[in-house]
C-alpha positions as CSV (number, residue, x, y, z in Angstrom):
1,M,180.5,37.2,154.3
2,K,177.5,39.3,155.0
3,N,175.3,38.9,158.0
4,V,171.5,38.9,158.3
5,E,171.4,42.6,159.3
6,Q,173.3,43.7,156.2
7,I,171.0,41.6,154.0
8,L,167.9,43.1,155.6
9,K,169.2,46.6,155.1
10,A,169.6,46.0,151.4
11,K,166.0,44.6,151.3
12,S,164.4,47.2,153.5
13,Q,164.1,49.7,150.7
14,H,161.9,47.2,148.9
15,Q,160.2,45.1,151.5
16,T,157.5,45.5,154.1
17,V,157.0,42.5,156.4
18,Y,153.3,41.6,156.4
19,T,152.0,39.6,159.4
20,I,148.8,37.9,160.4
21,G,147.3,37.0,163.8
22,P,146.8,33.5,165.1
23,N,143.1,34.0,165.4
24,D,142.6,35.3,161.9
25,S,141.1,32.9,159.4
26,V,143.2,31.0,157.0
27,L,141.1,32.7,154.2
28,E,142.3,36.1,155.5
29,A,145.9,34.8,155.4
30,L,145.5,33.5,151.8
31,K,144.1,36.8,150.7
32,L,147.0,38.7,152.2
33,L,149.5,36.2,150.7
34,A,147.9,36.7,147.2
35,E,147.5,40.5,147.5
36,K,151.1,41.1,148.6
37,N,152.5,38.3,146.4
38,V,154.4,36.7,149.3
39,G,154.9,33.0,150.2
40,A,154.7,33.2,154.0
41,L,153.5,35.4,156.8
42,P,154.9,35.6,160.3
43,V,152.1,35.0,162.8
44,V,152.3,37.6,165.5
45,E,150.5,37.8,168.8
46,N,151.1,40.4,171.5
47,D,154.1,41.7,169.4
48,Q,155.8,38.3,169.5
49,V,156.3,35.9,166.6
50,V,154.5,32.8,167.6
51,G,154.6,31.0,164.2
52,I,154.7,31.3,160.5
53,V,152.1,30.3,157.9
54,S,152.9,29.5,154.3
55,E,151.3,28.3,151.2
56,R,152.8,24.9,152.0
57,D,151.0,24.9,155.4
58,Y,147.8,25.7,153.6
59,A,148.2,22.9,151.1
60,R,149.2,20.2,153.5
61,K,147.3,21.0,156.6
62,L,144.0,22.4,155.2
63,V,143.3,21.5,151.6
64,L,144.5,17.9,151.8
65,K,142.4,17.4,155.0
66,G,139.2,18.9,153.5
67,R,139.0,21.8,156.0
68,S,137.4,25.2,155.4
69,S,139.8,28.1,155.0
70,A,137.1,30.5,156.2
71,A,136.3,28.6,159.4
72,T,139.9,27.6,160.3
73,P,142.1,29.9,162.4
74,V,145.7,30.4,161.3
75,R,146.9,28.9,164.6
76,E,145.6,25.5,163.6
77,I,147.8,25.3,160.5
78,M,150.8,27.6,161.3
79,S,154.3,26.1,161.8
80,S,155.2,26.5,165.5
81,P,157.5,26.9,167.2
82,V,158.9,29.1,164.5
83,V,162.6,28.9,163.6
84,T,164.1,32.4,163.7
85,V,167.5,34.0,163.2
86,E,169.2,37.0,164.8
87,P,170.7,40.0,162.9
88,K,174.3,39.1,163.6
89,Q,174.1,35.6,162.2
90,N,175.8,35.1,158.9
91,L,174.6,34.0,155.5
92,E,176.2,30.5,155.7
93,Y,174.5,29.8,159.0
94,C,171.1,30.8,157.5
95,M,171.7,28.7,154.3
96,N,172.6,25.6,156.4
97,L,169.6,26.2,158.7
98,M,167.2,26.5,155.8
99,T,168.6,23.5,154.0
100,N,168.7,21.2,157.0
101,R,165.3,22.2,158.3
102,H,163.6,22.4,154.8
103,L,162.6,26.0,155.3
104,R,161.9,28.6,152.7
105,H,161.4,31.6,155.1
106,L,163.2,32.8,158.2
107,P,161.9,35.5,160.4
108,V,164.6,37.8,161.8
109,V,164.0,38.6,165.4
110,D,166.0,40.7,167.9
111,N,165.0,40.8,171.5
112,G,161.6,39.5,170.6
113,E,161.0,42.2,167.9
114,L,160.3,41.1,164.3
115,L,162.8,42.9,162.1
116,G,162.3,41.2,158.8
117,L,161.8,38.1,156.8
118,L,164.4,36.3,154.7
119,S,163.5,34.0,151.9
120,I,165.7,31.3,150.4
121,G,165.7,33.5,147.3
122,D,167.2,36.4,149.2
123,L,170.0,34.1,150.4
124,V,170.7,32.6,147.0
125,K,170.8,36.0,145.4
126,E,173.3,37.2,148.0
127,T,175.4,34.1,147.6
128,I,175.6,34.6,143.9
129,A,176.6,38.2,144.3
130,E,179.3,37.3,146.8
131,Q,180.7,34.6,144.4
132,A,180.7,37.0,141.5
133,S,182.6,39.6,143.5
134,L,185.2,37.0,144.6
135,I,185.7,35.8,141.1
136,L,186.2,39.4,139.9
137,Q,188.8,40.0,142.7
138,L,190.6,36.8,141.8
139,E,190.7,37.6,138.1
140,Q,192.1,41.1,138.9
141,Y,194.7,39.6,141.2
142,I,195.8,37.1,138.6
143,R,196.1,39.9,136.0
144,G,198.1,42.0,138.5
145,E,195.6,44.8,138.6
């Protein structure tokens, strides 16, 4: 089973992690989410991940309460403290964490440094690939190859 570091390495060719500051407006966060076509942004202050803001946070904590996205800072709607994982943690641990905590995104942090962001889609994709590989190996074993 792969660990977080291996999954990030496979993604790193295709992904830049976009972040936002806690004092930036929610409107700025929304523009960045839309422009980069991502569902969440780690909130970083002084090189430390202090939260995460997602489309879900926007919908539940701003829109439904009738607040202004231009006048509200990200810190007021971000999820904090943020749940993070380390590079050596395995896929199964991440899947359980995301399922049990109802998370869609997991920042990957090592010694306080943000290394990447895993989505539930990344983990599902990797799980499917691992299962397909295992099935192929078993079929080859059964056929005596």
